[in-house]
N, C-alpha and C positions, 0 to 999 in steps of 0.2 A: 718344300717335305717340313710337315711340322714333325717334333721331337718332345714326349714326354711331359703334350697335353693331358691335362685330369678334368676326368667332365665324373659328375655323382655317379652314372648310369650310362653302357654301350650297350645298343639293342646291333646286333648284327644280322641285319635283312631288312630291305628295305620292304618287304611285301605288307599284306593286310595286315596277318598277324602280331609282326614287328613291328609297324607302323600303330596297329590300337592298341598296344600294351606299351609303346612312348606315351601314348595321351592319355591313357590310362591309368599312368602311374604322375604323368602331369599335372596333370589336373587333383589329383590328390597333394601330390606336393610339387609346388609348383616352384619352389625357390629350387628343386633340387638340378643342375642345370643334365640334359641329356643329349648323348651323342650317336645317329644314328646313323650308321654306314652301309652303302649301297653299292656293290661293282657296277652294276647300268647306269646307263644313262639319262634313266627315267626309274622313275617310283614303281610297283606292281610290274616289275616288264615282267615276270616269268608266272608262276603259277595264279596269282592275283588277277593280272590285266590279261589272261589265256582261254581263264572258264571258260563256262556258257551263258557267264552274263544271268545270272537267273539265282532271285529270291525263295530259298528253299524254306518248304514246309516243315521239312520234319516227320514227317508222310513214313519211310522207310525204316526207320533206324530204331535198332531195339532197345524196347523203352526199360529207362530205365540206364542207358548207356551215357559217357556223355555225350556225343555228337548227339543223342535225341536232343539232351534238355539242353547241352549250349545251343544247340539250331533256333531251339522253338525261342526260349532267352534271347538268343543273337539277334534274327533277324524282325523280335519286337522291336526292340535295340537300336537297331540298323536301321528302321524306317524313320523312329520319333528322330536320330540322328540323322536321319536325310530331309526328310521337312524343316528344319530348323537351321539346317549346313546347305537350302535350299539346292540338292543332289536328284541328277535326272533318274526319277521314279517311277516306278507304276508296279500296284496289288491289284493284278488283272483276275488271277487264279488257273488255274491248269487241269487239264484230263487227264486221268490215269487210261489210257484203253486196252480193252483186251478182243481183239481181234479170232479169237478163239474159245471156243470148250473150255479149252483143259485153262488160259488165262484167267475165264471170266468165273470161276472157280476158286481163284486165289483171291479174287479183287475181295470178299467179306473179311481172310483173316488180315489186310491188308488196310481195310480199314479199320478193321479194331488196332491196332498197329495203332494206324495215329490219331485215334482217339484214347488210345492211354496213353500216348505225347503232348495231349494237352490241345490236340485241333478239332475244332467244335465246328458244328455246321456242314461237317461233310455227307457225303451224301452219293448211292450206288442210283446212275444214272439211264438209262433207255437209249436206246438208237435213237428217238425222233428225240430226245432233250442232248443227244451230241449233235446231233447236226442243226440243233438251233445255235448251239456255240459255237461246233466248227461245220460249214455245211460240207466240205468239199471230207471228214474224217469219215469211215467206215469201221464202226464195231459192231460187236452185239452187247455192248453194255460196258460203262465207263465210271471210274470214282471223278468226283468234281471233287480239286480242293483248289477252296477263294483263299486259303492264306498265301499260294504262289505269287511270288512277280520276280520284274524285272530292274536289274539296278548297272551303273554306272562306277561299275568295280574301283577301277583307273579313277574316277572326279573322287572317292572315299578314300583312296591314299594319298594323294594330294589335298582331301580336304585335312585329313588326319594331320601330316605335316604341318603345313599350312597355322590349324591353331595352336601345333603343340610349340611352334616357334613365338606365337603368339601370346600364351601363357611367359615365355622369360627366354626372353632375347639370346644368352647366354646359351642357349642347347639350340645348337647346328645338324642338321644332314647333310653328310657325304655323300654326292654321287661318285663312280666311275674311283670307287675305294675297294681296293680288293684286300682281304685280308688272308694273308701270309701264316702266321702260326698264333699264337697264343699264348702265355705264361700266365695262368691266373687271375689277377687282376692288370695282365696288361697284352695291347691286342695290337700286331704288326703291322701294318700293311704297304701300300706302295702311295701312298700319298705323310708315311710314317708311322710312329710309337705315340699310341694314346695307353693312357691309366683312367681304371676307375672304381670304386669302392664294388661294384657288380656290374656284373654284363651276362645280358640275354640273350640266348643264341636261338632266331629264330629264320635257317638256311633255309627251310624247304629241299628242292633236290638234294641238297648236299648238307643234310643237317646230321647225315650220322659221321659226316668226314672231319665238320665240326668239333661234333663230339667225343671223336680220336685227340683231335685237337689236345683237346680241353680233358684231354685222363679218364674218358669212361668207358669201361668197362661192355659192348652192348652185347646184345642179345637178337639184333636185327640187322636188314641192311635195308639199304632204299634202291630198289631195280623201278629203270623210269622206263615209264607207256610213251606213246604219241598217241593223242587221239587229230584224227584227220576228219575236215569239216567239210559241206557242199553247201551250197548259199541257192536259196531261190534266187530267180531272176528276175527283173521287174514285172513284167508280166503276167507272176505266176504268185506273187507276192502274199495278191488276193485271198489266197488256197490254206493261208493261216494266222485266223487272228490272234492265237496269242500261244498259248503251250499246250504241245501234245507231245503226251511218255507215255513209251509200251507198258506194259505188265511187268516189272525184271521179272528175269529168267533165275531161279534160287539156288543154278548151279552154276551159276556164269557172275566169277566176283565185280563185272562191271557193268553199267545198270540197263545198254541196249539205246538205238539211235533213237533222235526223238525229231521233235519242230521246236525250236524257239523261237518266239517276237524278238530280237533286238531293241535295245533303247535305242538306234540312234534311228530303227525301225526296217532294217534288214531282216531277212530269214533267214537263217539256220541249219541245218540237217545235220544231222550227226549227233556225237564222233564215233567214231571204232575204236578199237586201242589194241595196239602195236606194237612189239617190243621197240625198242629205237637204241641204237649201236650209240650213242652220244646222251646224255642225262642233261640237255639245251637242244634237243635235238631233233630240231620242228619241220626240218627238210627228211626227203627215203633217204634223199645219200650223205647224208651228217653220219660220221664216225668219230669216236676216240678208243683207243688202244685201251687206255687208261679204264675209260669208264666199259668197254664191253669185257676187258679181260676180271673188272671187280665183279661187272654184275657174270659172267657167264662159269668163276672160280669159286661161287657160292654155290656151294651144291642143292642148298635150296630155293634156287633160280627153276633149275630142271625139275624140282621136285612141283612145283606150279605149273612148269612145261606140261611135262607129261597128262599131270592128272586132268589136265583142259589141255589138252591139243587139237582136239577137233573144234572149239569154240576157235584156240587159236589160231587154225588152219583159213577157218571163215573168213576172222577178222583180216589175212595179211591177205586172201584173195578181194577181200571189199577194197582194201586201200589202191591194189594195184588196175580195177576194174572197175571202170565209169555206172556202165552195166548193173552190175553185181549186189553197187550200193545203191543203184536206186532201186533195185529187185526189193534188197530189206524195208526201205520208204514207204513204195509202195503196198505194203502189207496194210499200214495204216492211211494211204492215202493213195489210195487206185488208178485215179487219174492223171497222177503226176507222170511224165514224159521225159525223154532221157534230154531234149533242148530245153527245157526248165531249169535246169540245174547247171553251176557253175562254182570250179574248184572255192574253195572259201580258205580261211585257215589253218590252224592246228596250232595243236597245246599236248603240252607235255606234263603228266602226273605222278609226282612220285608214289611209288608202293613201298609199304614197309611189312618186307618180308620177316619173318621168325626165323629158330634156326630149325624150328619144324617142317617150314615150307608152306607154313598158313600164311596168311594175308591178316598183317595187325592190321585190322581195322574203327579203329577207336584213338580218339586224342591220345597221345603221351608224350606228357611235362614231367621233366623230371628234375631235381637239382643236383649240384656238385660245390659242395663247398659255399659259397659268396654268389654264386655263377646260378644259371636257372639253362635250361635246352627245351625247346619246342623239337622233341624228333620225330612226333608225327603229328600232323596235321590235315588229314583229310577230307577231301569234302563232305558235310558242307563249312568247313573252314571261312571261305572267303563270307556266306550270309552269317556267322559265328562268332567274326572275329573280335568283335567288340565284349561278348562272353568268354571266350578267351585271355581277352586283356584283363578281366577280371579275374578270371585266376591267375593269372601270371603277378597282377597288382596284388592278390592275396598273400603269396607267396611271396613276392619280395616284401611285404611286409613287418613278416615273418623272421625272413634272415638279416635284416639292420637291424633290430631289437637289441 
């Protein structure tokens, strides 16, 4: 146990946003000591390491939103960082494919959104061009997005940590260190009591509970949804060259199942989106009474369920039926057969729900005295982590004046 150890800055959360923020602050202030607290045995253990592994382009997000601006600038900076630090990545591009007339009608607006967000060289391609890029995909037309890529996000996280310690040997990364409580400038953990001039909370799935510990009055709650993937078997990997995405349904809060060539060469298909009874519940049987009660006693959760009950029911069916999941995949690759896919990994997404039952879909960062809280960092937070880190750095510089 360590007691009363002082650092200039404490970062709570060893995911990509926390580590990128620490890295940005350490580069700007090399003499300041930073302590990064991570409750798991590895960095980027949850959302940061269990996402789709995609370098998002910024195609979908509302122009002018923090998500749109930070995704584009963050992606460009992350690609540069990955080149400099020899992190596996590939800017391979993707297609967003329309499989019916209704989806095809939505492509021009989607293309225009991408252009407003600063994406160059987007274009709508025809059936023949689709087959040239993805020979097994079938659609009426698609958008070609050259900026999208794939990356090793766990490698990114570990690289940030390595570079922080290289800049200042007095900085530390403490793993398996769980925060029990905090009082303004102090954090109480299972590994001791630590104090700092400033604490930055990047707690992901637990951002709301950490905010409450720091006496923030909230108008939101985190509700978690599990995303389950299938994976193409070795004999069928050739059916996906890079990334194939559906045209998003504007009435549904999730993107829909897609095909992703991962940086290790595997090909993932998914995810679905099902309510999970544990915030870090990666298996169907995972359950936490506290997490379940917390979510279901929050009336806006029920508003969300009632509003999207048809979609929710379909997602649940896909969770329990390989055949139904396959049918969704066959909309894009009709030749896919049931013996060509196998169960893959799963991830959990932190969805921030406002008191009106609406999803808070943009980044939200707030100050609390000398501390900073990242309350909401939905996708594309991994892609945008360095850009979010810049925002945290700028806030930090203002509170230390």
